[in-house]
N, C-alpha and C positions, 0 to 999 in steps of 0.2 A: 570418597568424600575428602575434601580439602581440609587439612588440619591447620588451624591458625595458631600462632603462638599465644600463650596465656597472658591475661591481664587480670590482676587481683584488685578488686574494688572494695574499699572499706569505708563505710559511711557511718554517721551517727551524729547525735546532737553535740553542741559545743560542751566541752568539759567532760565528755563521757570516757575519754581515755584513748582516743584513736591513735594519737602520735606515739605514745609509749608502746602500744600493742603492735603497731605497724613496724616500728624499729626492731622489736623483738623478732617478728616474723621475717623481716628482711635480713636480719643477721643469720637466722637459721636456714633461710632458703636462698641465700646469695642474691638478694634483691636490692633495688633502689626505689626511692619514693618520689612520686609525682604529686605535688600538692593540688588539691581541688578546693582551695580556700580563696575566696575573692578578696580577702583582707591581707593575706600573707604575701600578696604580690607586691606590696608597697615597701620600699626601702625606708629605713629609719623608723619603722613602726613595728617594733619587736615585742615589747612587753604586752601591750594591749591586744595584739593579735594572737598571743600564745604561740608565737613562731618557734619552731624547733631551736633549741639552744645551739651554741657553737660546738658544745661537746657532743650533742646528739648528731649534728651534721657532720662531725668528724667521724662518727661511727658508721653512718649510712649517708650516701649521696642523696640530696634532695633537689628536685627540679621544680620550676614554676614558682619559686620563692625569690623575693627581692628582684623583681623584674622592672618596675617603674618607680619614679619618684612620686612623692605624695601629691604633687600638683599635675601629674599626668593621668591619663585614663588608659585602661586596657580593655579593648572591646572583646566580645565573646569570640569573634573570629581570630583575633590575635592570641587569645588564650589557647584556643584549640590548636593553632599552629605550634605554639610553644609546647603544649602537652603532648601532641601527637609526635612531634619531632623527638621529644625526650623518650617516649615509649619506644619508638623505632630504634633510637640509639641504644637504649638498655637491652633490647632484644638482640641487636647486632653484636653486642659484647657478651652474649650468652648468659645474661642475667635476667632476673624476674622483676617486672615492673609492678609496683603497687600504686594505685590511684587512691589517695586518701584525703578525705575532707568532708565538710558539711554543706558546701555550696551546691545545692541540688541541680541548678542549671548547668554548672560545669560538668557534673557527673553524667547527667542525662545527655547533654550535647555530645560528649565524647563517646559514651558507650552506645549511643544510637546512631552515631555517624552524621550529625547535623552538618549541613553545608550552610554557612551563615554569610549574608551579604557583607562585603568588605567596604563599607561606606565610612569615610573619615568623619570625625566629629565636626559639628557645626556650632561653634560656641555661641553665636548670636541667637540661633534658634533655641538652643538649650537654655540660655538665660531667659528667653521669653517664656518658654514652657515651664521652667522652674518657678518663675514669678506667677504664672497663671495658677499653678498647683498650690503655691503658697497662699494666694489670695482666695481661691475658690474651692480648693480641696482636691484630694486625689481622685474622688469619684467624678468630679467634673472633667478632669483631665482624661480619665478613662472613657468618658462619654465621647470625647473627641476622637479617640482611637476606635471606639465602637462604630462611629459614623463612617469612618474610612475603611476599617478592616475588622469586622466583627469576629472573624475566625482567630485573629491574633489573641483575643482575650480568652481563648480556650487554653492557651499555654502561658499567658501572662496574668498575674494577679494585679488588678488595677491599683492596689495599695502599694505596689512596688513602683514608685514614681520614676525611678531611674530607668527601669526596663520599658515603661510606657513611653517615656521621652525618647528612648533609643528607637523604638518602633516607629514613632511619628517622624523622627529624624530620617530614618531609612526611606519611609514613604515619600517624604518631601524631596529627598535627593534623587530617587529613582523613578517616581511616578507610578510605582507598582506597590501592591499590598505587601506588607511585611511577611505575612504568613505564607504567601505564595513563593517567597524567596528562600524559605527555610525548608530545603529538601533533606531527605535522609538517605544515606547509603550505609548498609551494615559495615561496621569497621572490621579491619582484618585481624581481629583478636578473638580468642575464646575467652569470654569474660566470666569470671567467677565473682559473684556478688555476695558480700557479707555486710551485716550491720551490727553495730554495738548498741545495746539498749540498757536501760536502768529505770527502776520505778521513778516517776517524776519527782516525788518529794525528795528522794535521795539525790537525784540529779541536781535539783535546785540547791540543795545543801552543798553539794560538791562544787557547783558553779560559784556559789557565794564565797566559799573558802578560797577558790581560785582568784576571785576578785580581790580578796583581802591580801593574798600573796602578791598579786600584781602591784597593789598599792605599796606594800612593804618593799617590793623590789624596784621601785622607782618609776611607776606609771605616771605619776604627776609630773615628775621631772622630764620624762620622755615627751609628754604633751607640751610642757613649757618650752623645751628645746625646739619643737616643731613650730610653735608660734613665734619664738624668737628668730627662727630662720626665715620667717615671712610666709609660712603656710597658713592660709586663711582658715578659720574655723568652719567656713561654709563649704569648703572643698568636699567632694564626694568621699575622699579617703577619710576625712575627719568625721564622717557620719557613722563610722564603725562603733561597735559596742564600747562604751566608756570614753571614747575620745571627745565626743560632743559634750558629755556631762562634765568631764574634767576641764575642757576649755571654758565652760560656763563658770566653773569653780575659780579658774584663774582670771578670767576677764570680768565676770560679774560678782566675784567674791561670794559665790554660793558656799555655805559651810561644807567642809569636807564630809562630815557624817551624812548630810543631806545628799551630797553628790554620790557617795558610796551606795546609799539606799536606792537612788535613782538608777545606778548601774545594775544593782541586783534586779530591780523590777524590769529594766530593759532586757536583761539577759534572760529572765524567765519568759518574757513575751517572745523573744527570739527562739527559745527552745520550743515553745508551742508552735510557732510557725514552721520550724524545721520538722517537727513531728507530723504536721499536716502533709508535708511533702513525702515523708517517709511512709505514710499510709499508702500513697500511690506507688511507692517503691517496693512494697511488701511482696508483690508477686515475683520480683526478681531475686530478692536477697534471702540468705540464711541468717536469721537473727540470733545473736548470742548475748547472754547476760554478762555485761561487763564486770559485774561484781563477783562472778563465779567462773571466770574464764580459766579453762585448762589449756594453757598455751601449747603444751606438748600434743594434746589431742588435736588442736586447731592446725598446728604445723603438719601433723600426719595426714589430716583430712585434705588439706590443700595439696600436699604432695601426691596423695592418692588420686585426687581429681585431675591433676595435671597428667599423671601417668596414664590414666584411663582415657583421657581425651586425645591422646596421640594416635 
């Protein structure tokens, strides 16, 4: 039997404590971290994306962070190239890679070995489809994809407008169904899957307090600097949790307390959507209670699984 090098995957909802836990594990097991977070790829967007701090990044190398500017896009194909290159590099230096984040598509695509069509963005078509979705709704846009490629909606939630638009963009560029172009080849890793969980009420409270900390730490000023630099509030990067709400606070003068409550609500909705994906991921992962983690036991368990898989 061929023994593949290990890849440790750590998933969990936003604010559950993935970053701190992964850093502790990487320190103990001589590892480096590859981000699986679709918001942390953007430069200049640090506070609102809960990006690892400079102190944390000095402790452990992080990859797939600060990859593009806020007005750029990063396709799934580009992310997979960056992440796989990082994993190979970490292995080549005799270290242990940790894939850490809450973006389910990133995790699934990398661990299942998706081959994704490398079609460049079509700004004109994107603008047209974004306008269509804004006028008629996500369901109507999903119906357009349903008519062209029903199988694509088995893996794409029609409410995820960006992903639906990307699928339609690929179909328009290639003349082939999007689903047919997404093949899978098992990746050359022995993947060990872990998930961090917490009772939802406790996670909501933890997420709300993190929002408070972000506001106190300069989140409003971060968004103001982005707007002042010419980054439009309609950019995909600015649709991340908190950014659109704070942009509305700055542009439309929405009161800050109303803005913060809107961020709380959006974060709770996001956590529920993440947990929907995690239910599909349950068959892969060992789930751990983030509030009662015994890090020494976890470290020993990972080391034992690595040793027995050789």
